[in-house]
N, C-alpha and C positions, 0 to 999 in steps of 0.2 A: 866349795867341794874340791877335793884332790883328785886331779886328773892327769892320767898319762897319754901322751900323744905320741903314737908310733909314727915316726916321720919327724915332723915338727920344725924343719928347715926348708921344706918344699913350698910350692905355689899356694896350694890349699892348706897343708898341715901349719905352715908358718902363719898364715892369716888367722887360722883357727886358733892357735896359741894366742896370738895378739889379742884377738877378741875375748877369749877366755880369761886372760889376764886382766883386761879392761873391766870385766865383769866381776872381778873379785876372786876369781878361782886360783888356786895354787897349782902350778903346771909344771909337769915333768915331760921331757922329750926324750925319745929314744931314736938315734940316728947314728950314721957313720962318723959324725963329727967333721965332715969335709965343709960345711957351710955353717955360718953362724945361726944360732937360735934367737927368738925374740927375747928382748931384754927382760929380765925378772923370772925366766923359766930355768929349772933346775935341767941341765943337759947331762943325759946318760949316753954313753958311747958304745955301740956294738953294731957289727954288720949282721943283718937278720939272716942272712944265709948261713950264720955259724950259730947253731942252737946252744951250743954251751956258752958262747960269749953272751948271748941275750939272756940266758938263765942267770949267768954271774951278774950282769947288769942289773937286772930285776931285783935279785937277792941283796946286791950291795946298796941298792936305793933303801932298803928296810922300810917301805912304806906300804900301807894298805890303801889303795886307791878306791875313791868312789866309783870311777869308771875309767876305762881305757877306750881310746878313739884310734882305730888302725886305718890311716889314710893310704897305706901303701901295701895292702894285702892283695897279692896279684895272682895266686894260684893255690891249689889245694896243700901243698906243702906248708905255705905261709899260714893258711887257715888252721891246719893242724898244729903249728907251732903255738898259735893263740890259744887253741883249745887245750893244749897240753900245760903250756907254762903260765897263762894268767889266772886261772882259778886260784892259785895259791896267793895272789895279790889283789885280786878284785873279783866282784860278781857280776859286773856289768862291761859290755863291750859294744861299741858301734863301729860299722864297718862300712867302707866306701867301696862301692862295686861300679858298675857303669851301665848305660843303656845299651852298650854295644853286646851285651849278652843276648839280645833278641836277634833271631834270624831275620836279616832285612827284607827277606822276600815272602815272609809270613807275618809281618807285623799288622796291627790294627791301627786305626786312626780315630780318636787317641788311643794309645796302648795302655792296657792296664797291667797290673803286676804278673797275672798268669798268662802264658803264652803257649800256643800250640807247638812251637818250635824255638830252640835256642841253638846258638852257635856251637857246633860240635867238631870244629877242625882244630888246629894247633896255634891259632892266633889269639890275640889279646882278649877279645870277647868270649871265646870258648874257655880260656883259662880262668877268666874272671867267673863264669857260670859254674865251672867246676870248684872253684873256691866257695861259691855259694852253697852247692850241694855238700860239700864237707860240712858246713854249719848245719845244714838241714838234717842231715844224717846223724849228727851227735846227739847223744845222750849225756848231758853235761849240766852242771849247776850254773854255767856261765850264761847270763841271759844277754843275748845278742839281738841287735837291730841292724838290718843293711839298707843302705840307701843306693838307688840307682840314678845318679845325675846324667844327663846329657852333655850338652856344651856348658862348660864353666867359664865365666869371663870376669874380668876385674883385675886391679892392680896384682902384679906377679906373672900375669899370663900374657901371651902374644895374642894380637887381634886376628880375626878371621875364622869363619866357622864352615867353609865350604869350598871345594876345589873349583878353580885353581889357586884360591887365596885362603887356604886353611891354615891358621896359626902362622901367619906370614910375617917374617922380619922385614920391616920397612913398609908395612901396609899403609900407614898414615902418609908417609912421604909419597908414595903411589898415588893416593887419592888426592893429595895436596898439589900434586904435578898434573892433576886432571887427567891421568891415564885411565884407560878404560878398564873395567873389570871383567874378566872372563869366567863366567859361571856355568856349570854344566845345567842344561836345560833352562837357562836364564835364571836359575836359583828360586824356581817355583816351589821345591820341595819344602815342607814345614820343618821348623827347629824350635825347641823349647828351652832357650837359654836361661841359665841361673846364675845371678851375680853371686861372686865368692863368698860375701858376707852372709847372704841369705842361707846358703848351704851351711855354713858353720854355725849360724846362730840356730838352726833348725835342728842340727845334730846335737848341740848343747842342751836344747830345751827338751829333747825326748829323753834325757837320761834318766829322770826320775818318772817317766810316763810308763806305767805297767802295760798299757795297751799296745805299746810298741815292742814288747818283748817277744823275740823269736819271730819277728816278722820282717818282711821286705816290702820296700816302699820305692814307688817311682817318685821323683822329685824334679820339678823344674820351676822356672820363675812364673810370674803372674801372666805372662803372654806366651802363646805359641804363634808364630809368624812365618811368613816365607823367608827363606834365606836372604833373598834379594833385599827384603824390608831391613835386615840387619845392617847391611853395607850402605844403603840408602839413609839409615839413621845416622851412620858414622859421617856420612857426606854433609848432612844437615848440621852436624854439630860443628864440624870443621870449616863450614862455609864453602864447600866444593861438591856441588850436587854430583853424584856419580852417573857414569855411562856404563851400561851393562852390555856386554856381548855374549850371546848365548852360545854356548858350546853344545853341538848336537848330543843327545843322550845315547843314540844308537851306537853301540860298540864301545862306549866310553868305560863301563864297568869292567867288560872283559879285558880291556887294555890296561885298566888301573884297578886290579882286584883290592888293592890296599884302602880303597875308598868305599868298601862295600857298606861300612857303618854309616856313611854320609849320604850315600845314594839311596835313600828312602825317607819315608815320612817318619819325623822324629818328634811327635807330640804325645803327651803322656797324660792319662787320667790320673787325677790327684785326689780322687774321692776317697780312697783307703787312707791317705795322710791326713786329709781334713776330718774324716770321721773318728781317728785316733785322738783327736784333740791336740795335736802338734801344731807349733807355731808354723804358720803357712808363709812361704816366701812371698814378699810383698814389694821388693825394689823394682820399679818400672825398667824396662830395657833402656830407655833413653837416659834416665838418671844414672844407671850403672854403667853405661858406655860413657857417659861425660866424666865420670869419676875415673874409669879405665883410662881414658885418653889423657886426661890431666896427670895421671901418673906416668904414662908412657912419655909424655912430653917433659916431665921432670927427670927422666932417665937419660934424655939425650946430652950429649956434651955441650 
């Protein structure tokens, strides 16, 4: 297939491009051109905040793509850009959203796609939800599918999934020096992490699946676990059992509202995804973390 990846040089989009090329697809990327794209990809350059530049880049490619995958659609304006510009070049679109669209105080365990309350402030999760609503309200020939991952891990990403060690630079060194980990509530809340390859391969798999058209799917890996278990698994892999110090829950969220999306149960019902016949994420947490850690160790000077 001929596939356009909007992004293509980022943590998820770059790996998606690599895996798609390995699978024999012909890949174009659309980015600002500030970072290299994977070998074998055709690079298109435009800042997506400039609609005219994006239009020119797409027209200049002179390609009809089998699908586009937007890894960096952040808000309603960018969703409208996709709806306006892409139908001239493709009839199929996959979009990456986030589990942060759910209001943390009203989540179910596990959470299905429908929810009684979504985020409605001016933050990241609320903007992603308004992006989703733009697609839901559109009358268009563009057949879209939206995925809501939670914590994505693997090569390209920093380790860490929960405060005070969320996406922490130097987390491996911290653990290898046998320093304690400070986790809110001891890390008892659930997380449903997904290895980056799993997410990328499932998105590619759904392109030709008509049961995914104009649908939103929760997506996570094969295991939903307490946050503490994520760190304990890292400790086992590197041979340094972790010591966890519990930070009291009371008052933490009020003092750190930026962590509202973390301080809640983050496990997801994958029945809708399974029933659609899509490739299910299957890489176990420990295997994924081993690959992640090996990549991080390879980055150190």
